[in-house]
C-alpha positions as CSV (number, residue, x, y, z in Angstrom):
1,M,11.1,3.7,11.4
2,N,14.5,2.1,11.6
3,A,16.6,3.6,8.8
4,L,17.7,0.3,7.3
5,R,14.2,-1.2,7.4
6,H,12.8,2.0,5.8
7,W,15.4,1.8,3.1
8,I,14.6,-1.9,2.4
9,K,10.8,-1.2,2.2
10,T,11.5,1.7,-0.1
11,I,13.5,-0.4,-2.5
12,A,10.7,-3.0,-2.5
13,A,8.1,-0.4,-3.3
14,L,10.1,1.1,-6.0
15,A,10.7,-2.2,-7.7
16,L,6.9,-2.4,-8.2
17,L,6.2,1.3,-8.8
18,S,9.1,2.4,-10.9
19,L,9.0,2.9,-14.6
20,L,9.3,-0.2,-16.7
21,L,12.1,1.2,-18.8
22,T,14.3,-0.5,-21.3
23,A,17.2,-2.1,-19.4
24,C,20.4,0.0,-19.2
25,S,23.2,0.3,-16.8
26,A,23.2,3.3,-14.4
27,Q,26.5,5.1,-14.4
28,T,26.7,4.6,-10.7
29,G,26.9,0.9,-11.4
30,E,23.2,0.2,-10.3
31,S,20.8,-1.7,-12.5
32,I,17.8,0.2,-13.9
33,P,14.5,-1.8,-13.8
34,E,13.8,-3.8,-16.9
35,T,10.6,-3.6,-19.0
36,T,8.3,-6.6,-19.2
37,A,6.6,-5.2,-22.3
38,A,8.1,-5.3,-25.8
39,P,10.4,-2.3,-25.9
40,A,10.0,0.3,-28.7
41,P,13.0,0.5,-31.0
42,Q,15.8,2.6,-29.6
43,T,17.8,5.0,-31.7
44,V,20.0,6.2,-28.8
45,E,21.5,4.5,-25.9
46,P,19.6,5.5,-22.7
47,K,21.5,6.6,-19.6
48,G,20.7,6.6,-15.9
49,K,21.9,7.6,-12.5
50,V,20.7,6.7,-9.0
51,Y,21.0,8.6,-5.7
52,Y,20.2,7.4,-2.2
53,T,20.5,10.6,-0.2
54,Y,17.3,12.6,-0.7
55,F,14.0,12.5,1.1
56,D,14.9,9.1,2.7
57,T,14.3,7.3,-0.5
58,V,15.9,6.3,-3.8
59,S,16.0,8.8,-6.8
60,Y,16.6,8.0,-10.4
61,V,17.4,10.3,-13.3
62,Y,17.0,8.8,-16.8
63,D,17.9,10.3,-20.2
64,Y,16.4,8.9,-23.4
65,A,17.2,11.9,-25.5
66,G,20.7,11.0,-26.6
67,D,22.6,13.6,-24.6
68,S,26.4,13.2,-24.6
69,A,27.8,11.6,-21.5
70,E,29.2,14.9,-20.4
71,R,25.9,16.8,-20.8
72,F,24.0,14.0,-19.0
73,D,26.5,14.2,-16.1
74,E,26.1,18.0,-15.9
75,R,22.3,17.8,-16.0
76,S,22.0,14.9,-13.6
77,A,24.4,16.6,-11.2
78,E,22.3,19.8,-11.2
79,V,19.1,17.7,-10.5
80,S,21.0,16.1,-7.6
81,H,21.9,19.5,-6.3
82,I,18.3,20.8,-6.5
83,L,17.1,17.7,-4.7
84,L,19.8,18.1,-2.0
85,E,18.8,21.8,-1.4
86,Y,15.1,21.0,-1.0
87,H,15.8,18.0,1.1
88,Q,17.7,20.2,3.5
89,L,15.1,23.0,3.5
90,F,12.2,20.6,4.1
91,D,13.8,18.4,6.7
92,I,11.8,18.5,10.0
93,Y,14.2,16.3,11.9
94,H,17.6,17.7,11.3
95,E,19.3,21.1,10.9
96,Y,22.1,22.0,8.6
97,S,24.9,24.6,8.9
98,G,23.9,27.9,7.3
99,V,20.4,26.7,6.5
100,T,17.2,27.9,8.3
101,N,14.9,25.0,7.5
102,L,11.6,23.6,8.7
103,C,13.3,21.9,11.6
104,T,14.6,25.3,12.7
105,L,11.2,26.9,12.2
106,N,9.5,24.1,14.3
107,K,12.0,24.5,17.1
108,N,11.3,28.3,17.1
109,A,7.5,27.9,17.1
110,G,5.9,30.6,19.2
111,G,9.0,32.8,18.9
112,E,9.9,35.7,16.7
113,P,9.8,35.6,12.9
114,M,12.8,34.0,11.2
115,E,14.4,35.1,7.9
116,V,14.4,32.1,5.5
117,D,15.5,31.3,2.0
118,E,13.2,32.7,-0.7
119,R,12.6,29.2,-2.0
120,L,11.1,28.2,1.4
121,I,8.9,31.2,1.2
122,D,7.7,30.2,-2.2
123,F,7.1,26.7,-1.1
124,L,5.1,27.6,2.0
125,L,3.0,30.1,-0.1
126,D,2.2,27.2,-2.5
127,A,1.4,25.0,0.5
128,R,-1.1,27.5,1.7
129,E,-2.7,27.6,-1.8
130,M,-2.9,23.8,-1.7
131,Y,-4.7,24.1,1.6
132,E,-7.3,26.4,0.0
133,L,-7.6,24.3,-3.1
134,T,-8.3,21.1,-1.2
135,D,-10.5,22.8,1.5
136,G,-8.0,22.0,4.2
137,E,-7.4,18.3,3.4
138,M,-3.7,19.1,2.5
139,N,-2.5,21.0,5.5
140,V,1.2,21.4,6.2
141,M,0.3,22.6,9.7
142,L,-1.0,19.2,10.7
143,G,2.4,18.4,12.2
144,A,1.3,18.1,15.8
145,V,-1.1,15.3,14.9
146,L,1.2,13.6,12.5
147,R,4.0,13.7,15.1
148,L,1.9,11.6,17.5
149,W,1.3,8.9,14.9
150,H,5.0,9.0,13.7
151,D,6.2,8.5,17.3
152,C,3.9,5.5,17.7
153,R,5.0,4.0,14.4
154,E,8.7,4.4,15.4
155,A,8.0,2.9,18.9
156,A,6.2,-0.1,17.2
157,E,9.2,-0.7,14.9
158,S,11.5,-0.9,18.0
159,D,9.1,-2.9,20.2
160,P,6.2,-4.5,18.3
161,A,4.9,-6.4,21.3
162,N,4.1,-3.1,23.1
163,A,2.9,-1.2,20.1
164,S,0.1,1.4,20.8
165,I,-1.8,4.2,19.0
166,P,-2.2,7.7,20.2
167,A,-5.0,8.4,22.7
168,Q,-8.1,10.2,21.4
169,E,-7.6,13.0,23.8
170,Q,-4.0,13.5,22.7
171,L,-5.0,13.7,19.1
172,E,-7.8,16.2,19.8
173,E,-5.5,18.4,21.8
174,A,-2.8,18.2,19.1
175,Y,-5.5,19.1,16.5
176,R,-6.1,22.4,18.3
177,H,-2.7,23.5,17.1
178,T,-3.1,22.9,13.4
179,D,-4.8,25.9,12.0
180,I,-3.2,27.2,8.8
181,S,-3.4,30.8,10.2
182,L,-0.7,29.8,12.6
183,L,1.7,29.9,9.6
184,E,2.7,33.6,9.3
185,I,4.6,34.5,6.1
186,D,5.9,38.0,5.4
187,E,7.0,38.0,1.8
188,E,8.5,41.5,1.9
189,K,10.7,40.8,4.9
190,R,11.1,37.2,3.8
191,T,10.3,35.8,7.2
192,V,8.2,33.0,8.6
193,R,6.8,32.5,12.0
194,I,4.8,29.7,13.6
195,A,2.5,31.6,16.0
196,D,1.8,28.7,18.4
197,A,4.5,27.0,20.4
198,A,2.7,23.7,20.2
199,A,2.2,23.8,16.4
200,S,4.6,22.4,13.8
201,I,5.0,22.0,10.0
202,D,5.0,18.7,8.3
203,V,5.4,18.6,4.5
204,G,5.5,14.9,3.9
205,A,2.4,15.2,1.6
206,L,3.9,17.8,-0.6
207,G,7.7,18.3,-0.2
208,K,9.0,15.5,-2.4
209,G,6.7,16.3,-5.3
210,Y,7.5,20.0,-5.1
211,A,11.3,19.3,-5.2
212,T,10.7,16.9,-8.1
213,E,8.9,19.6,-10.1
214,R,11.7,22.2,-9.4
215,A,14.2,19.7,-10.9
216,A,11.9,19.1,-13.9
217,E,11.6,22.8,-14.4
218,Y,15.4,23.0,-14.5
219,L,15.6,20.3,-17.2
220,E,12.9,22.0,-19.2
221,R,14.7,25.3,-19.1
222,E,17.8,23.5,-20.3
223,G,15.8,22.3,-23.3
224,A,16.0,18.6,-22.1
225,R,13.4,16.3,-23.6
226,G,13.1,12.6,-23.1
227,Y,14.1,12.7,-19.5
228,V,12.4,10.8,-16.6
229,L,12.7,11.5,-12.9
230,N,11.7,8.8,-10.4
231,I,12.0,10.3,-7.0
232,G,11.0,7.7,-4.5
233,G,8.2,6.5,-6.8
234,N,7.1,10.0,-7.8
235,I,7.3,9.8,-11.5
236,R,7.9,13.0,-13.6
237,C,8.4,12.6,-17.4
238,I,9.9,15.6,-19.3
239,G,8.7,15.4,-22.8
240,D,8.3,12.1,-24.6
241,R,10.5,9.2,-25.7
242,P,12.3,10.0,-29.0
243,D,10.0,7.6,-30.9
244,G,6.9,9.2,-29.4
245,S,5.7,6.0,-27.6
246,G,5.7,7.4,-24.1
247,W,6.8,5.4,-21.0
248,V,5.0,2.6,-19.2
249,T,4.7,2.7,-15.4
250,A,3.1,0.2,-13.1
251,V,0.7,1.0,-10.3
252,R,1.3,-1.4,-7.5
253,N,-1.4,-3.8,-6.2
254,P,-1.9,-2.5,-2.7
255,D,-2.6,-6.1,-1.4
256,N,0.8,-7.0,0.2
257,A,0.1,-10.7,-0.4
258,A,0.0,-10.1,-4.1
259,E,3.0,-9.7,-6.4
260,D,1.2,-8.5,-9.4
261,F,0.4,-4.9,-10.4
262,A,-3.0,-3.1,-10.4
263,C,-2.5,-1.7,-13.9
264,R,0.1,-0.3,-16.2
265,L,-0.1,3.1,-17.7
266,R,1.5,4.8,-20.7
267,I,2.4,8.4,-19.9
268,R,4.3,11.3,-21.4
269,D,5.2,14.8,-20.3
270,T,3.4,14.4,-17.0
271,A,3.7,13.3,-13.4
272,C,2.3,10.2,-11.7
273,V,2.1,9.8,-7.9
274,T,0.5,7.0,-5.9
275,S,-0.4,7.0,-2.1
276,G,-1.2,3.7,-0.4
277,V,-1.8,2.0,2.9
278,Y,1.2,-0.2,2.3
279,E,3.9,2.5,2.3
280,R,4.3,3.3,6.0
281,Y,2.3,1.5,8.7
282,F,2.4,-0.4,11.9
283,T,0.1,-3.0,13.5
284,V,-1.6,-3.0,16.9
285,S,-3.7,-5.9,18.1
286,G,-4.0,-7.1,14.5
287,T,-5.1,-3.7,13.1
288,R,-2.9,-1.9,10.6
289,Y,-2.5,1.8,11.0
290,H,-1.0,3.6,7.9
291,H,0.5,7.1,7.7
292,I,-2.2,9.0,5.8
293,I,-4.2,10.7,8.5
294,D,-7.8,12.0,7.9
295,R,-8.2,15.4,9.6
296,D,-11.9,14.6,10.2
297,T,-11.2,11.5,12.3
298,L,-7.5,12.1,13.2
299,F,-7.0,8.4,12.3
300,P,-5.7,6.8,9.2
301,A,-8.1,7.4,6.2
302,A,-10.3,4.4,5.5
303,Y,-11.7,5.1,2.1
304,Y,-9.1,3.4,-0.1
305,D,-6.1,1.2,-0.1
306,S,-4.4,3.1,-3.0
307,L,-4.9,6.3,-5.0
308,T,-3.0,7.4,-8.0
309,V,-3.0,10.9,-9.5
310,V,-1.7,11.7,-13.0
311,T,-1.3,15.4,-13.8
312,R,1.5,17.5,-15.3
313,D,2.7,19.2,-12.1
314,S,4.5,16.8,-9.7
315,A,3.8,19.0,-6.6
316,L,0.1,19.1,-7.4
317,A,0.1,15.3,-8.0
318,D,1.8,14.7,-4.7
319,A,-0.6,17.0,-2.7
320,L,-3.7,15.6,-4.4
321,S,-2.7,12.0,-3.9
322,T,-2.9,12.6,-0.1
323,A,-5.8,15.0,-0.1
324,L,-8.0,12.8,-2.3
325,F,-7.1,9.8,-0.2
326,C,-9.1,11.5,2.6
327,M,-12.2,12.3,0.5
328,P,-15.1,10.2,-0.8
329,Q,-14.7,9.5,-4.5
330,E,-17.6,11.9,-5.5
331,E,-15.8,14.8,-3.7
332,G,-12.5,13.9,-5.3
333,E,-14.1,13.8,-8.8
334,K,-15.6,17.2,-8.3
335,L,-12.2,18.6,-7.1
336,A,-10.4,17.1,-10.1
337,E,-13.0,18.6,-12.5
338,T,-12.6,22.0,-10.8
339,I,-8.8,21.9,-11.2
340,G,-8.7,20.4,-14.7
341,G,-6.1,18.1,-16.2
342,V,-6.2,15.7,-13.2
343,E,-6.8,12.0,-13.7
344,I,-7.3,9.6,-10.8
345,L,-7.4,5.9,-10.0
346,W,-9.1,4.8,-6.8
347,I,-8.4,1.2,-5.4
348,Y,-10.8,0.2,-2.6
349,P,-10.1,-2.2,0.3
350,D,-12.1,-4.9,-1.5
351,G,-9.7,-4.7,-4.5
352,S,-12.2,-3.0,-6.8
353,Q,-11.0,-0.1,-9.0
354,R,-12.6,3.1,-10.2
355,C,-11.0,5.8,-12.3
356,T,-11.7,9.0,-14.2
357,P,-12.4,8.7,-18.0
358,G,-9.0,10.3,-18.8
359,F,-7.2,7.8,-16.6
360,A,-8.9,4.9,-18.3
361,V,-7.4,6.1,-21.6
362,L,-3.9,5.8,-20.1
363,I,-4.3,2.2,-19.0
364,E,-2.1,-0.1,-21.1
365,E,-2.7,-3.3,-19.3
366,R,-4.5,-4.9,-16.3
367,P,-3.4,-8.3,-14.7
């Protein structure tokens, strides 16, 4: 996708998805979204910063805890640093000086094991656990298939009149190179190898949420409470608002023609992540093809238009929002029950909504 158009689409999505926080001025000079609900009384002046560099999206850091300007600057700078490090480690398109990242590993596919940063080892081990947890629906080794769809989407952005989709035989051949066993990790030697030259890693379904959770862990270690991270629409609340009222976040209506929201939630000390057909897509002969690919069909998943997950860990929320998008509702409910502490909202193509009982409790308002 053209970088400028991607940025514009991201801003539009965030305007609908971001927290409806009490208005305050970000210290970078940007305006923080304003609440449409009656704000709870504030005893401290909220602060905010915004960053445009990480994961090809917009990232916000908010403080409602009353930190001094100096402490907020220190904490937000460290959050920015954490996001930068993981952005570079997880980048599959660019390499960076002194960093062996996923782009480097993909280029070396089929070659010798490569020594990598311990943080990348930890992440890939977690990714493998997510694969097991979701019975293979969240698979970071699906890169060969996702690359075909990515290239078609990029080509469609450049030349819509000649837009096309990958051929079935191409997809089936690519899928032969997606087995999780191709990801070889040696924890003792701190090396990673992709055993098949035609295989590649893609962490779009997990990377941003994982980095968000590492930033949240830092804030928690620092004793920060009353902070909110909004990393490209991935919401992570650390603690509660000082008055105990929680924060309100809107789930976007996936119908592009509609300007309203699907619902508003009140959340605290948790993560909230939404996946939808409106985020990245292209059109061929009147049919829209979005970016969430079902491993069973190798085509965009057709169960839902939007799916929202609320659970405390942002990495888990990110992974599940993709995995559950590719499962019938009944299977998703069973998985959520097995994990525990996971609440889900399903929005179907006809606009109907279903949610877990725990999610219903969080709903503040419907249109």
